[in-house]
C-alpha positions in Angstrom: 0.0 -0.1 0.0 1.2 3.4 -1.0 -0.2 6.5 1.0 0.1 9.8 -0.8 -0.3 12.8 1.4 -1.4 16.0 -0.4 -1.8 19.3 1.7 -4.3 21.4 0.0 -4.7 25.2 0.5 -5.9 27.8 -1.9 -5.2 25.7 -5.1 -8.5 25.7 -6.7 -6.9 26.3 -10.0 -4.7 23.2 -9.8 -6.1 20.7 -7.5 -8.5 18.9 -9.8 -5.7 18.1 -12.2 -3.4 17.1 -9.4 -6.0 14.6 -8.1 -6.7 13.4 -11.6 -3.0 12.6 -12.3 -2.9 10.6 -9.0 -6.1 8.7 -9.9 -4.5 7.8 -13.3 -1.6 5.9 -11.6 -1.8 2.2 -12.3 -1.1 1.0 -8.7 -3.6 -1.3 -7.2 -2.9 -0.5 -3.5 -3.0 3.3 -3.4 -4.7 5.8 -1.1 -4.7 9.5 -1.6 -5.1 11.5 1.6 -6.2 15.1 0.8 -5.7 17.4 3.7 -7.8 20.6 3.1 -5.9 23.1 5.3 -8.7 25.6 5.8 -8.9 26.7 2.2 -10.9 29.7 1.6 -11.5 29.1 -2.1 -13.2 26.1 -3.6 -10.4 23.6 -3.2 -12.1 21.7 -0.3 -15.3 21.3 -2.3 -13.3 20.0 -5.4 -11.6 17.4 -3.2 -15.0 16.2 -1.9 -16.3 15.8 -5.3 -13.4 13.6 -6.3 -13.7 11.5 -3.2 -17.4 10.6 -4.3 -16.0 9.3 -7.5 -13.0 7.3 -6.3 -12.8 5.2 -3.2 -9.1 5.6 -2.9 -9.4 9.2 -1.9 -10.0 10.4 1.6 -10.5 14.1 2.4 -9.8 15.7 5.8 -11.0 19.3 6.4 -8.9 21.0 9.2 -8.3 24.5 10.5 -5.5 26.3 8.8 -2.2 25.2 10.5 0.3 25.1 7.6 1.7 22.3 5.4 3.6 20.6 8.1 0.6 20.2 10.4 -1.5 18.9 7.5 1.2 16.4 6.8 1.2 15.1 10.2 -2.6 14.8 10.1 -2.1 12.7 7.0 0.5 10.5 8.5 -1.7 9.5 11.5 -4.3 8.4 9.0 -2.0 6.7 6.5 -2.1 2.9 6.3 0.5 2.3 3.7 3.9 0.5 3.8 5.2 3.5 2.0 4.2 7.2 2.5 4.7 9.9 -0.1 4.5 13.8 0.2 3.3 15.6 -2.9 2.6 19.2 -3.3 -0.9 20.2 -4.8 0.1 22.9 -7.3 1.3 20.7 -10.1 4.9 22.1 -10.0 5.8 18.4 -9.7 4.0 15.9 -11.9 2.5 13.0 -10.0 3.6 10.4 -12.6 7.1 10.7 -11.2 6.0 9.0 -7.9 6.1 5.5 -9.4 9.8 5.9 -10.3 10.6 6.9 -6.7 8.8 4.1 -5.2 10.6 1.6 -7.5 13.9 3.1 -6.8 13.2 3.0 -3.0 12.4 -0.6 -3.1 15.1 -1.8 -5.5 18.0 0.3 -4.1 16.9 -0.7 -0.5 16.7 3.1 0.6 14.6 4.3 3.4 13.9 7.6 1.8 13.8 8.8 -1.8 13.6 12.7 -2.2 13.5 14.9 -5.3 16.4 17.1 -6.0 16.4 20.1 -8.2 20.3 20.0 -8.1 20.6 16.4 -9.6 22.4 16.5 -12.9 19.5 14.8 -14.6 16.8 17.1 -13.3 14.7 19.1 -15.8 13.6 22.3 -14.0 12.0 25.6 -14.9 12.8 27.6 -11.9 13.7 31.2 -11.1 17.5 32.0 -10.8 17.1 33.8 -7.5 15.7 30.6 -5.9 18.4 28.5 -7.3 20.9 30.8 -5.5 19.1 30.6 -2.3 18.9 26.7 -2.6 22.6 26.4 -3.2 23.5 28.6 -0.3 21.2 26.7 2.0 22.6 23.4 0.9 26.1 24.6 1.9 24.7 25.7 5.3 23.1 22.2 5.8 26.2 20.4 4.9 28.4 22.2 7.5 25.8 22.0 10.3 24.5 18.5 9.9 26.9 16.7 7.4 23.7 16.1 5.5 24.9 15.0 2.0 21.7 15.6 0.1 21.7 18.7 -2.0 18.0 19.6 -1.8 15.8 19.2 1.1 12.9 21.5 0.1 11.4 20.0 -3.1 7.9 18.8 -2.3 8.2 15.3 -3.5 9.4 12.6 -1.2 8.7 8.9 -0.5 9.4 7.2 2.8 9.2 3.8 4.2 6.4 4.2 6.7 8.2 2.6 9.6 11.2 4.9 9.1 9.1 8.1 8.9 6.7 7.3 11.8 9.7 6.4 14.0 11.0 10.0 13.9 7.7 12.0 13.6 7.1 12.3 17.4 10.7 13.9 17.7 9.9 16.7 15.2 9.2 20.1 16.7 9.7 22.5 13.8 6.8 23.8 11.8 6.8 25.7 8.4 9.6 25.5 5.8 12.2 23.9 8.0 10.0 20.9 8.7 11.4 18.8 5.9 14.9 19.6 7.1 14.3 18.3 10.6 12.8 15.2 9.2 15.8 14.5 7.0 18.4 15.4 9.8 16.5 13.1 12.2 16.6 10.2 9.7 20.2 10.8 8.9 21.2 10.9 12.5 19.6 7.5 12.9 21.5 6.1 9.9 18.5 5.7 7.6 19.6 5.7 3.9 18.5 8.9 2.0 18.6 8.8 -1.7 18.2 11.6 -4.2 16.5 11.4 -7.6 16.2 13.7 -10.5 13.0 15.6 -10.8 10.9 17.3 -13.4 9.6 20.6 -12.1 7.8 23.6 -13.7 7.5 26.6 -11.4 3.9 27.8 -11.6 3.6 30.4 -8.8 4.6 33.6 -10.6 8.1 35.1 -11.0 11.0 35.6 -8.6 10.3 34.2 -5.1 6.7 33.1 -5.7 4.9 32.6 -2.6 8.0 32.7 -0.4 8.8 36.0 1.2 11.9 37.4 2.9 10.4 36.8 6.4 9.9 33.0 5.4 13.6 32.9 4.4 14.8 34.4 7.7 12.5 32.0 9.6 13.9 29.0 7.8 17.4 30.0 8.8 16.4 30.7 12.4 14.6 27.4 12.6 17.6 25.5 11.1 19.9 26.9 13.9 17.2 25.7 16.5 17.3 22.2 14.9 21.1 22.2 15.2 20.9 23.3 18.8 
């Protein structure tokens, strides 16, 4: 069983295509957990409509608490042997998931993550975000000896037993959430594998939805994780 957790917030424009691409996957044992994080547009209603059409879909409507809280709710409900994180805005095509699951099983990894910095990745991404991502990678390498080049891309596949073993330890919320998960797994000698990714940036130009205050908070939270 593969459990795909998709936090949903204000993506009325994209969510239907995202769900459709997941439903088109050929896996027999698949569950799709849509966590509507207090959307103020029609995203939640669209999720409910899809759930009526496909029994593999479960929808949870919760108060807005951010992506990390939405993922935690999804993990409590997930019943799969493998758990995948996927963003809902179609920057990352869902058909890539199958390759990641196969790689995780065949290469005996515990975690497979998407990496924009992989030499085989095909990305359409603002230059300013590439610079910030590289600088952040250098910081993580120094602080945690974390050898992965990209912690923030919203496509990751975990062995459920590995992920659930460290989730009670995670204290960070917001954009540093993924970092703390990977650091916790790395410290416990779980094997983290990077894969190339196809990514098309759909959230406007420049920094997109990420603001300067978000960047500063990530750096602050990263030092807190190190401490």
